[in-house]
C-alpha positions as CSV (number, residue, x, y, z in Angstrom):
1,M,0.0,0.0,0.0
2,S,1.4,3.4,-0.9
3,A,1.7,6.3,1.5
4,P,-1.1,8.9,1.5
5,V,-0.5,12.0,-0.6
6,I,0.0,15.0,1.7
7,G,0.1,17.6,-1.1
8,I,0.7,18.3,-4.7
9,G,2.4,21.4,-6.1
10,V,3.0,22.6,-9.6
11,D,4.8,25.7,-10.8
12,V,5.4,27.2,-14.2
13,V,8.1,29.7,-14.9
14,E,8.3,31.8,-18.1
15,I,11.9,31.2,-19.3
16,E,12.5,34.6,-21.0
17,R,11.2,36.5,-18.0
18,F,13.4,34.4,-15.7
19,R,16.4,35.1,-18.0
20,R,15.8,38.8,-17.8
21,S,15.6,38.6,-14.0
22,L,19.0,36.7,-13.9
23,E,20.5,39.3,-16.3
24,R,19.2,42.2,-14.2
25,T,20.4,40.8,-10.9
26,P,23.7,38.8,-11.5
27,T,23.9,37.7,-7.8
28,M,20.5,36.0,-8.1
29,R,22.0,32.7,-9.3
30,E,24.1,32.3,-6.2
31,R,21.2,33.3,-3.9
32,L,18.7,30.9,-5.5
33,F,20.8,27.9,-6.5
34,T,23.2,25.6,-4.8
35,P,26.7,25.0,-6.1
36,V,25.6,21.5,-7.1
37,E,22.9,22.9,-9.3
38,L,25.1,25.6,-10.8
39,A,27.8,23.0,-11.6
40,Y,25.1,20.8,-13.3
41,V,23.9,23.5,-15.6
42,A,27.3,25.1,-16.3
43,P,28.2,23.0,-19.3
44,K,24.9,23.6,-21.0
45,A,24.8,26.0,-24.0
46,D,21.8,27.7,-22.4
47,P,21.5,26.9,-18.7
48,V,18.5,29.2,-18.1
49,P,15.7,26.6,-18.9
50,S,17.2,24.2,-16.5
51,L,17.6,26.9,-13.8
52,A,14.0,28.0,-14.4
53,A,12.8,24.4,-13.9
54,R,14.8,24.2,-10.6
55,F,13.3,27.5,-9.4
56,A,9.9,26.1,-10.3
57,A,10.7,23.0,-8.2
58,R,11.2,25.2,-5.1
59,E,7.9,26.9,-5.6
60,A,6.1,23.6,-6.2
61,V,7.5,22.2,-2.9
62,M,6.1,25.3,-1.1
63,K,2.7,24.7,-2.8
64,A,2.8,20.9,-1.9
65,L,3.2,21.9,1.7
66,G,0.4,24.5,1.5
67,L,2.9,27.3,2.1
68,G,3.6,30.6,0.4
69,L,6.7,32.2,-1.0
70,G,9.2,32.9,1.7
71,A,8.2,30.0,3.9
72,F,11.9,28.8,3.7
73,G,15.1,29.8,2.1
74,F,15.6,29.0,-1.6
75,Q,18.8,27.0,-0.9
76,E,17.0,24.8,1.5
77,V,15.5,22.9,-1.4
78,W,17.4,21.8,-4.4
79,V,17.3,19.4,-7.3
80,E,19.7,16.5,-7.6
81,R,20.2,14.1,-10.5
82,A,20.6,10.3,-10.3
83,A,23.1,8.6,-12.6
84,S,20.0,7.7,-14.7
85,G,19.2,11.4,-15.1
86,A,16.1,11.2,-12.9
87,P,15.6,14.4,-10.8
88,S,15.0,14.2,-7.0
89,L,14.6,16.8,-4.3
90,A,17.0,17.4,-1.5
91,I,15.5,19.3,1.5
92,T,17.2,20.7,4.6
93,G,16.8,23.4,7.3
94,R,13.4,25.1,7.8
95,A,12.0,23.4,4.7
96,A,12.8,19.9,6.2
97,E,11.3,21.0,9.5
98,L,8.1,22.1,7.8
99,A,8.0,18.9,5.7
100,A,8.5,16.7,8.8
101,A,5.7,18.6,10.7
102,A,3.4,18.0,7.7
103,G,4.3,14.3,7.8
104,V,6.2,14.1,4.5
105,A,8.2,10.9,4.2
106,R,8.9,11.0,0.5
107,W,8.9,13.4,-2.5
108,H,8.3,12.8,-6.1
109,L,9.5,15.4,-8.7
110,S,9.0,15.8,-12.4
111,L,10.6,18.6,-14.4
112,T,10.1,19.7,-18.0
113,H,10.6,22.7,-20.2
114,S,9.8,24.0,-23.7
115,D,11.2,27.0,-25.4
116,L,8.7,29.2,-23.5
117,V,8.1,27.7,-20.0
118,A,9.7,25.5,-17.4
119,V,7.4,23.3,-15.2
120,A,7.9,21.4,-12.0
121,Y,5.4,19.0,-10.5
122,V,5.9,17.8,-6.9
123,V,4.0,15.2,-4.9
124,A,4.6,15.0,-1.1
125,E,3.8,11.6,0.5
């Protein structure tokens, strides 16, 4: 028997709007993303779609927990990649405390992007 679903979160980020934000505020990359994430996207010809998807993942986690923006620091949730390429969530700090209080034992994550948008879908069990 599977665990009960505690929450579902989805977030969509407009890639060009996100690109403009990153260009306007160069320090934003280091504030939002972990060194692991920045290293993962560094070799890409255009890292912005992948960064937008990772930003959407953070927002989707907040939504899955029923929380709003600012409930925890952006670097308290990040996306990791398995050898197979499958994404997963890493959660620490206040985000982990909130998840534990909500009874979350497991996360599911799906990321995708087109030329226009990046989407993250999160399920908290």
